[in-house]
N, C-alpha and C positions, 0 to 999 in steps of 0.2 A: 559506649553506645555512640554510633555515628550521628552527628548532627544532620538534620534535614536542611534542604535548600528550597527556596521558592523559585521555580523554573518555568519559563514560557516555552512552548513548542510551536513551530510554524511549519505547515505543510501545504504545498501547492500540488495537487494531484493531477494525473494525466487526463482527467475529465475536463480540466481547465475551468472548473466552475467558480473557483474563488480561493481566497486565502483562509485556511483553517488555522485557528489558534486555540491553544489550551494552556491552562495554568495548573500546575501541580505543586504540592509540597512533598518532597521525596529525598531519600538518601541515595537514590540510584540503584537500590537493591530491592528488597521486598516491601519496604516502607513507602507506600504510595497513597497519597491523599489527593483525590481529584477535587479541584475547586471550581473552575469555570471553563467554558468553551464557547466558541462562536465561529461563524463563517462570514467573511466579508465577500459578497459575490463580485466577480469581475464583470465589468461592462462588456457588451458584445464585441467591441473593437479589440479590447485586450485579449479576450478569449480567442477570437479568430487569429490574432497574431501569434498566440501561443501554440495553437493547433498547427498553424503554418510552419513555425519554427521546429516543431516536433517531427514533421513529416518531410520537410524539404530543406534544401540548402538556401538559407537566406543570407543577406550580406552581413558582414561582421559589425558594421555600424548599426544595423537594425537590431542585431542581437544585443549589443551594448545598450541601446535605447530600451529594449525589452527588459533586460536585466534591471535597469534603473527603475522602470515602471513597476515591475513585479516587487521589487524591494520596497518602493514607496507604498504599495498596497499592503504589503506585510506590516509595515510600520503603522499604517492606518488601522489595520485589524487589531494590533496590539493596543493602540491608544483607545480604540473603542471598547475593547474588552475591559480595560482597566478603569475607564470612565464610567461604565455602566454597571460595575459590580463593586462590592465593598471589599477591597483588597487591603488588608491590615498593614502590610509593609511592602517596600519596593522589591520587585523580583530581582534575583541576583544574577541570572544568566538567561540567555535566549538560545534555544536550539533551532537553527534555521536550515531546513532541508533545501530550500530553493525549489526550482521547477526543472524537472528533467527534460532536456531537449535531445539528448542522445544517450543510449546505453547499448554498447556493443561488447557484451561480456566475453565473446570469443577472443577479442583483441585487447581485453582489459582496458576498455575505454568507457568513460562515463562523464557526463557533464550536467550539472545542476546549476542553472543560472540564478544569480542572487548575489548582491553586493554586500558582504558582511560589514565592510567599513562604513558604508552609507547607513546601514541599519543600526550599527553601534552608535553612530553619530546622532541619528534621529531619535533614538530611544535613550541614549545615555547609559547603556549597560553592556556588559560583555556579551559577545555572540560566538557561539560554536557553530561552524558550518563545514561544508565539504566532508560529509561523513563517509562517503563511499570509496574514495580513491586510495586511502591507506590500505583498506582491505584488498583492493585490486592489486596494489603493489606487491602483496604477498601471494599472488596467484589466485585470490578469491574472485567471486563474481560481483562483489560490491552490493549484493542484494540477495534475498530480502533482509532488512535490518530490524524488523519488529520481533524477531523470534525470542530474544532474551527478555523483552518487555512482556510478551505473552507468558513466558515461563514465570516471571515474577507475579503477574496478575492471577495466574491459575495454579499457584504453588500448592494450594490446599485442595484442589480438585482431584477426584479419583483418576488414577492413571492406568493404562495409557489413554491420553485424550489428544485432541487435535483442534487447532484453531484454523479456520479457513477465512482468509481475507479476500472478499470479492470486490476489488476495485477495478480499474481499467484492465489490469492483469490479475489473475487469481494466484494466491500463494498460500502455502500451508506451513504450520509449525506443529510438529509431532513431539509430544512430551511423554517420555517413558517413566516407568515406575522406579527406575534407579537413577533418575536425574538426567537421562539422555535427552538431547534436543536435536531434532533433524528439521531442516527447513528447505524451502525452495519454491520457485514459481512452478505452477502446473500447466498454465496455458492461458487463453483469454478469459478475462472476467466479464466485465460489462462493456469494455471498450468497443469491441466489434458490434455488439448488440446496439449500443447507443448510436454508433455511426450508421448502422443499417436503418434504424428507426428514423433518424434525421433525414436520410436520403430517400427512403421509400414511403414514409408515412407523414413526413413533415411534422414530426414531434421531437422535442429535445431528448426524450428517453421514454421507455415503456414503463413508467413509474409503478403502475398497479398491475403490470403483467397482463393486461387485457389483450394486447395485440398477440403476444406469444400464446396466450391461452386459447386463442381462436385458430391457431395454426397446427399443422401436422409436422412432426419431426421426420426428416429424411435421413434415416440411419445410414444409408449407403454413402451419403456425402460426408457424414461424420467419420465413418470408417476410413474413407480415403484421406481426409484431412489429418487423421491421427498417424498416418504414415510419414508425415513430415519429420525431418531430422530432429527438431526440438523435442518432440514427444518420445523419441528413442533414448534421449539422454537420461541418465540417472540423477537423482537428487544428491547434493544440492545443485540447483541451476537457476538461472534468471533470464528474463527476457525484456526487451523493450516493448512499450505499449503498442508500437506500430509494426512489430516483428510478425504479427499474425495476419496482417493485411494480405488478402489473397490466398490464405492457407486453406480456405474452404470455398467451394464453388456454390454460389447462391443464384447463379443466372437462371432466369425464367421462373424463380420461385415468387409466390405472392409475398407481400410484406409480412403477413401473419406466419406463413410457412418458414420464411427466412428467419424471423425472430424466434420461433419455436426451435428451429434447427440449431441456431446459435446457442440457445439455452442448453440444448442437449450436448453440444460440443463442450461447453464449460463443465457440465456435470461429468461427462465421460472422461475428460482429461483429469479431473480431480480424482475420480475413482481409479484410473490407471495409476496415478502417483501413489494413492493410498495402498495399493496392492504391493508396492515396493517396500513398504515400511516393515520394520522388524516384527511388529504386531499390529493388528487392526485396532484402531482406537475404540474405546467403549462409547465415547461420546465425541461428536464433532460440533464445535461451537462456531457458528457463522458470524462474521462481522463485515463491515464495509457496506457500500451502497447496495450491492447485489444481494445481501442477506435479506432484504425486504422484497425481492422479486419472487412472487409465488411460484412461477414455472421453474426457475432455476432450483429453488429449494425442493420443489416436488420431485424433479428429476434426480437431484442429488440424493434425496431420502430414499427413493426407489432403488438406487444402486447400492448404497452402503448398508441398507437394512438387511440385505441378504447375508451380510457378514456380521450381523449382530450389533451394528453401530447405530446409535440414535443421533438425530440431528436436532440442534436447538439454536436459538439466537442468543448471542452473548449478552443481550439485554436480560436474559433470565438469571444471569449471575450478578446483576447490578452493575454491569459494565456498559460502555458507551460506544456503539459501532461507528457513529458519525465523527467522533473526535479522537478515536484511538491512535491514528497515525500521528496527529499533532502531539498528543500526549507522549507518544513514544519518543519524539525528538526532544521534548523537554527532559525526559528521563535519561536519554542518551547523553545529553549535554552535561548533566550532573555526573554521569559515569566518566565522561571525558575529563572533567575537572578533578575527579578522584583517581584517575589512572586505571579505571576498570575496563575490562574488555567490552567492546561493542559488537563483536562478531566472533564466531568460532569456526574451526574447520568444518564442523558438521552442519553449519547453517549457511555458509557461503562458499565452502571449498578452499578457504585460505589455508596457507601452510601452518599457521599458528594463530592462537587467539590474538586479536588485534584491537588496539585502542585507536578508534577513528575520530576524526573531527579536528578542525583547525580553530584555534582560539584567537579572536580579535577583540582587543580591549579598547 
C-alpha cells in the first residue's frame, strides 16, 4: 500500500482575487483526505498589476517584481493556513501553480509567474512548479490539468458523468463507464461576465446573479459569437482567459442584458462541447465560482435537461468548489514525486501521458 504524503497546493486564478491554498493528505491516486483550505485576498494594487500583465505587454522588470510579489503572497497564504489550523506534522511538498500571464496554446506557449526557489526558501520545503510546459513539449495544450483529480474524486460516482469548472474560463472533464477521460476548455466562464459587470455596473462581480436575472438574453449575438474559430475546434482544447475578449458584441446593451447574454454564451458553449462527447453525461457536477451564479446554472440546466442530464453542485458530493483547483495542485505535486502522469492525450492533446512539474528543493 502506497504511503500518503501531506501536500500543500497553491493556485492564483485569472480572477486575480487572491492566493488559494489547500492542504491534503494523499497518495496522488484515489486516496485523498482534505484537511484545510484558505484564500488570502490580494490588495487592489497587486490585483490591478496582475490584470495588466495578463492583458498587455508590460516590462520584463515589472514582471519580475510581480513574480516576486505573487510568490511572497503565496508564502503568506501558506503560513497563515498552517498557523490557524492544527496541522499534526510538517507538509512534505508544495504544488505551486503560479499565476498565468500568457497561454497561447496554438504556439505551445504558456507562462505562469511564480518563483519556486523563493517559495522553497521562505517555506523550507520542496516545491513542484511549472506544471504545464512539459505537456506542451509533447504537443499538448498544457490545460486543463484538473481532469485526473476530478477522476479520482468522482471514482465511485455513476458514469458517464461530467465535472464543469466555471472559473475565468469554463472547462469540462467527462468520465466514461470504462475509465475514459476527456477534458478541455469550452469557452468563457465568469471572466467576461466579471469584466462586464465591473465596467458597466461598477460592481466587482454579479455575485447573486441579480443583474443577469434582470436582463434579456440576446440569442442572435450568442450565435454570432459561437462562429469564432475556438468554438469550432474539437476537445481537447484550451484557451487563455483573455482570448474571448471581443468575441461577442455587447454594444448598446444595458448592463443587465449584457450580463444575461454572457451567461447564455457560457451555457451554450458548454452545451456545444457536451454534444461532442461519446455519450451525454447522466449528471453534470458544477464547481468553481460560477457554480454559484443562478443565471448560468439555470441556462445550463435548461440546455442539458433535454438530453436527460441533471445538473448539481459538487457540494452535494461533499466536495469543495472554492478550493478544488488548489487541492488539485497539491495532488499533482505528489504525482510528480511518484512519477505518475499529470496529463493524458485525451485531456490535453499531448502525444503521450506526461509527468509534468519541476521540483525545486
